[in-house]
C-alpha positions as CSV (number, residue, x, y, z in Angstrom):
1,M,0.0,0.0,0.0
2,L,2.7,2.4,1.0
3,K,4.6,1.7,-2.3
4,V,1.5,2.5,-4.3
5,K,1.0,5.7,-2.3
6,N,4.6,6.8,-2.9
7,V,4.3,6.0,-6.7
8,L,1.1,8.0,-7.0
9,E,2.4,11.0,-5.0
10,K,5.7,11.0,-7.0
11,Y,4.1,11.0,-10.4
12,L,1.2,13.4,-9.5
13,A,3.6,16.0,-8.2
14,G,4.8,18.8,-10.4
15,T,1.4,19.5,-12.1
16,N,-0.6,22.7,-12.4
17,I,-3.6,21.1,-10.6
18,R,-4.5,22.9,-7.4
19,S,-7.2,22.5,-4.7
20,L,-8.8,19.5,-6.2
21,K,-10.1,16.2,-4.7
22,S,-10.6,13.2,-6.8
23,T,-11.1,9.5,-6.4
24,F,-9.4,6.6,-8.1
25,K,-9.3,2.8,-8.6
26,I,-6.4,0.6,-9.5
27,Q,-7.4,-2.7,-11.1
28,S,-6.1,-5.1,-13.7
29,N,-6.9,-4.6,-17.4
30,Q,-7.7,-8.1,-18.4
31,E,-6.9,-7.4,-22.1
32,F,-3.4,-6.3,-21.4
33,N,-2.9,-8.2,-18.1
34,R,-1.6,-5.1,-16.3
35,Y,-2.7,-2.7,-13.6
36,E,-4.1,0.7,-14.5
37,L,-5.0,3.8,-12.7
38,I,-8.7,4.7,-13.4
39,S,-9.5,8.3,-12.4
40,D,-10.9,11.6,-13.7
41,I,-7.5,13.1,-13.3
42,N,-6.1,11.0,-16.1
43,K,-7.5,13.4,-18.7
44,M,-5.8,16.3,-16.9
45,L,-2.3,14.8,-17.2
46,P,-0.1,14.2,-20.3
47,K,-0.6,10.7,-21.7
48,T,3.2,10.0,-21.3
49,K,2.9,10.8,-17.6
50,V,-0.1,8.5,-17.1
51,S,1.8,5.8,-19.0
52,L,4.9,6.1,-16.8
53,L,2.8,6.1,-13.7
54,N,1.1,2.9,-14.8
55,D,4.5,1.3,-15.5
56,Q,5.7,2.1,-12.0
57,L,2.4,0.8,-10.5
58,N,2.9,-2.5,-12.2
59,K,6.5,-2.7,-10.9
60,S,5.2,-2.0,-7.4
61,L,2.4,-4.6,-7.7
62,K,4.5,-7.3,-9.4
63,G,3.3,-10.7,-8.3
64,Q,-0.1,-9.4,-7.1
65,K,-3.0,-11.1,-8.8
66,A,-6.6,-9.8,-9.2
67,L,-5.8,-6.9,-6.8
68,K,-8.3,-4.0,-6.6
69,L,-7.4,-0.8,-4.8
70,E,-9.3,2.5,-4.4
71,G,-8.6,5.8,-2.7
72,D,-8.6,9.6,-2.8
73,I,-6.2,12.1,-4.2
74,F,-6.0,15.6,-2.8
75,F,-4.1,18.2,-4.8
76,D,-2.6,20.9,-2.6
77,D,-3.5,24.6,-2.9
78,C,0.0,25.9,-2.1
79,L,2.4,23.3,-3.4
80,D,2.6,21.3,-6.7
81,S,2.0,18.1,-4.8
82,A,-0.7,15.6,-4.0
83,L,-1.7,13.6,-1.0
84,V,-2.9,10.1,-1.6
85,Y,-4.9,7.6,0.4
86,V,-5.0,4.0,-0.7
87,K,-7.1,1.1,0.5
88,Y,-8.5,-2.2,-0.7
89,F,-11.6,-1.9,-2.8
90,H,-14.8,-2.6,-0.9
91,P,-17.8,-2.5,-3.2
92,D,-20.3,-2.6,-0.3
93,T,-18.9,0.6,1.3
94,V,-21.7,3.2,1.2
95,Y,-20.8,5.8,3.8
96,Q,-17.5,6.9,5.3
97,F,-18.1,8.5,8.7
98,I,-15.7,11.4,9.6
99,S,-15.4,12.6,13.1
100,L,-15.7,16.4,13.3
101,A,-15.7,18.8,16.2
102,H,-17.6,22.1,16.5
103,P,-16.5,24.8,18.9
104,P,-18.5,25.6,22.0
105,Q,-20.9,28.6,21.6
106,P,-23.2,30.8,23.7
107,R,-26.4,29.0,24.7
108,E,-28.5,32.0,23.6
109,G,-26.4,32.8,20.5
110,Y,-23.6,35.3,20.1
111,E,-25.7,38.4,19.6
112,K,-27.8,37.8,22.8
113,F,-24.6,37.2,24.8
114,S,-23.1,40.4,23.4
115,K,-26.2,42.4,24.1
116,D,-26.4,41.2,27.7
117,L,-22.7,42.0,28.1
118,H,-23.2,45.5,26.8
119,E,-26.2,46.1,29.1
120,V,-24.1,45.1,32.2
121,I,-21.3,47.4,31.2
122,K,-23.7,50.3,30.5
123,A,-25.3,49.8,33.9
124,K,-21.9,49.8,35.6
125,I,-20.9,52.9,33.8
126,K,-24.0,54.7,35.1
127,T,-23.2,53.6,38.7
128,G,-19.5,54.6,38.3
129,K,-18.2,51.1,38.8
130,I,-16.7,51.2,35.2
131,S,-15.3,54.4,33.8
132,I,-15.6,55.5,30.2
133,N,-12.0,56.6,30.3
134,G,-11.0,53.1,31.3
135,L,-12.8,51.7,28.3
136,T,-11.4,54.1,25.7
137,N,-8.5,51.9,24.7
138,I,-10.3,48.6,25.2
139,N,-12.0,47.3,22.0
140,Y,-12.7,43.7,23.0
141,I,-13.6,41.6,26.0
142,R,-11.4,38.6,25.7
143,F,-11.6,35.1,27.4
144,N,-11.1,31.5,26.7
145,V,-13.7,28.7,26.7
146,D,-12.4,25.3,27.6
147,R,-13.3,22.0,26.1
148,G,-16.2,21.6,28.6
149,G,-17.6,25.0,27.8
150,M,-16.4,26.7,31.0
151,F,-14.9,30.2,31.0
152,K,-11.2,30.8,31.6
153,R,-10.7,34.5,32.3
154,D,-7.9,36.8,33.3
155,N,-9.1,38.6,36.4
156,Q,-6.0,40.8,37.0
157,N,-7.6,44.0,35.9
158,S,-10.5,46.0,37.4
159,L,-12.8,45.7,34.3
160,N,-12.7,41.9,34.4
161,K,-13.4,41.9,38.1
162,E,-16.5,44.0,37.5
163,L,-17.7,41.4,35.0
164,D,-17.4,38.5,37.4
165,S,-21.1,38.4,38.2
166,F,-22.0,38.5,34.5
167,F,-19.9,35.4,33.7
168,A,-21.1,33.7,36.9
169,A,-24.7,34.1,35.7
170,K,-23.9,32.9,32.2
171,K,-22.1,29.9,33.7
172,S,-20.8,28.4,30.5
173,F,-21.0,28.0,26.7
174,A,-23.0,25.1,25.2
175,N,-20.9,22.2,24.2
176,G,-20.5,22.3,20.4
177,L,-19.6,18.7,19.9
178,F,-20.9,17.0,16.8
179,S,-19.1,13.7,16.7
180,G,-15.5,14.4,17.4
181,R,-13.0,15.8,19.8
182,L,-13.8,18.7,22.1
183,I,-11.9,21.8,21.4
184,E,-11.0,25.0,23.3
185,I,-11.5,28.5,21.9
186,K,-10.4,32.0,22.5
187,V,-13.2,34.6,22.1
188,A,-12.9,38.4,21.8
189,F,-16.3,40.1,22.0
190,V,-16.4,43.4,20.2
191,L,-17.3,46.5,22.3
192,F,-19.6,48.9,20.5
193,K,-18.5,52.2,21.8
194,N,-21.3,54.3,20.3
195,Y,-23.9,52.1,22.0
196,L,-22.0,52.2,25.3
197,F,-21.0,55.8,25.5
198,N,-23.6,57.7,23.4
199,N,-26.7,55.7,23.7
200,G,-26.4,54.9,20.0
201,P,-28.4,52.2,18.3
202,W,-27.6,48.5,18.6
203,P,-25.9,47.3,15.3
204,E,-28.5,46.7,12.6
205,R,-27.9,43.0,12.1
206,S,-30.4,42.1,14.7
207,I,-31.4,38.6,15.8
208,N,-34.9,39.8,14.8
209,N,-34.1,40.2,11.1
210,P,-35.9,37.5,9.0
211,G,-33.6,34.8,7.8
212,Y,-30.6,36.0,10.0
213,V,-28.4,33.2,11.3
214,D,-26.2,34.1,14.2
215,H,-22.7,32.7,13.5
216,G,-21.0,35.2,15.8
217,V,-18.9,36.9,13.1
218,Q,-20.2,40.4,13.9
219,W,-20.3,40.1,17.6
220,A,-17.0,38.3,18.4
221,H,-13.8,37.0,16.9
222,V,-13.4,33.3,17.6
223,Q,-10.1,31.5,17.4
224,L,-9.8,27.7,17.6
225,I,-7.0,26.3,19.8
226,T,-5.3,23.1,18.7
227,P,-6.8,20.0,20.4
228,F,-3.3,18.6,20.8
229,D,-0.3,19.8,22.8
230,V,2.2,21.8,20.8
231,C,4.3,23.3,23.6
232,E,2.4,26.6,23.8
233,E,-1.0,28.1,22.8
234,T,-1.4,27.6,19.1
235,F,-4.4,28.4,16.9
236,Y,-5.6,26.9,13.7
237,S,-7.9,27.7,10.8
238,N,-8.9,26.4,7.3
239,I,-8.1,29.8,5.8
240,L,-4.9,32.0,5.9
241,P,-5.2,34.5,8.8
242,Y,-4.9,38.2,7.9
243,Q,-1.4,39.4,8.5
244,S,-1.4,41.4,11.8
245,T,1.0,42.8,14.3
246,R,-0.6,40.5,16.8
247,L,0.8,37.4,15.0
248,R,4.3,36.2,15.4
249,A,4.3,33.0,13.3
250,V,1.9,31.6,10.6
251,V,2.5,28.3,8.8
252,S,0.4,25.7,7.1
253,M,0.8,21.9,6.9
254,V,-1.2,18.9,5.6
255,F,-1.9,15.9,7.8
256,D,-1.1,12.6,6.2
257,G,-3.6,10.0,7.6
258,V,-1.4,7.1,6.5
259,L,1.9,8.4,8.0
260,Q,0.0,9.9,10.9
261,K,1.9,13.2,10.9
262,Y,1.9,16.7,9.5
263,I,3.9,17.2,6.4
264,R,4.7,19.7,3.6
265,P,5.1,22.9,5.7
266,V,4.7,26.3,4.1
267,I,5.8,29.4,6.0
268,H,3.5,32.3,5.3
269,F,4.8,35.1,7.6
270,G,6.5,35.7,10.9
271,D,9.9,35.7,12.6
272,I,12.0,32.9,11.0
273,K,12.9,31.4,14.4
274,E,9.3,31.5,15.5
275,T,8.0,29.9,12.3
276,D,10.7,27.2,12.3
277,Q,9.9,26.3,15.9
278,L,6.2,26.1,15.1
279,V,6.9,23.7,12.2
280,E,9.1,21.6,14.4
281,D,6.4,21.5,17.1
282,L,3.8,20.4,14.6
283,K,6.0,17.6,13.2
284,S,5.9,15.9,16.6
285,V,2.1,15.7,16.5
286,H,0.5,12.4,15.5
287,R,-3.2,13.3,15.5
288,G,-5.0,15.1,12.8
289,D,-8.2,15.9,14.7
290,T,-8.6,19.6,13.7
291,G,-11.8,18.7,11.7
292,Y,-10.3,19.9,8.4
293,I,-9.9,16.5,6.7
294,D,-7.1,16.2,4.1
295,N,-6.9,20.0,3.6
296,R,-4.0,22.4,4.3
297,V,-4.4,23.7,7.9
298,Y,-3.1,27.1,8.9
299,F,-1.5,27.3,12.3
300,Y,-0.5,30.5,14.1
301,R,0.7,31.9,17.3
302,E,0.2,35.4,18.8
303,K,2.7,37.7,20.4
């Protein structure tokens, strides 16, 4: 199996194909008594390349009789390479179940949580417990939510201490588990200064708008924390993060489910020592449970 995987990845590298997933079968052509790759990608490749690939497959499968294989091919979006999964052909396989995780989220939705938070802050401004001057340079209320949905907060400043009762009343986020591993998140709720300071209107995208789905994008920034230990707090995403002064290292890698490790690193931006360290830390990981199956995953660390 590993020999077939290596042959396919070798001969499918160096193409112009990007961000494509395709399936394949390898089976014997009875007329010519040799194995052939059967896939939609054949028509995207030069005939000479397909012929050489089939020649190498037959060398790797020499002595094997009536063998049938199948699998998936994933063409990278950053590199001219492909990731291949090979397995024995099972005609009775109907479904392939994939374990995915969904981050915890407010029980009442992001907008309601945000609105309640603002109402508490406004009330404390009126009573003098929170000063407007103290909020001038604060744009977010930040905290972590652990894998069980419980809040993890820094109570070292006076603002956070004034919000203790609010978080105690909210208790926790709802567990967002679908069918996979629980994950921890870092949340930064946006502070709407016009609403807080000037009695301005609440942002228009209201929970009362018909057809509105509360994904939290307007109300808070949510970062996913890796569900495995990589020495220090590391975030991940399926898209490249915006370059920001808050970030010190951004890399991406692909998890190979056969080799059970992250491979093919690409450094996007950051200090060279920091990015190299992040890559080395990820190379020691042997679990690909980020939920982004067979895609390039972007990992980053903040200053």
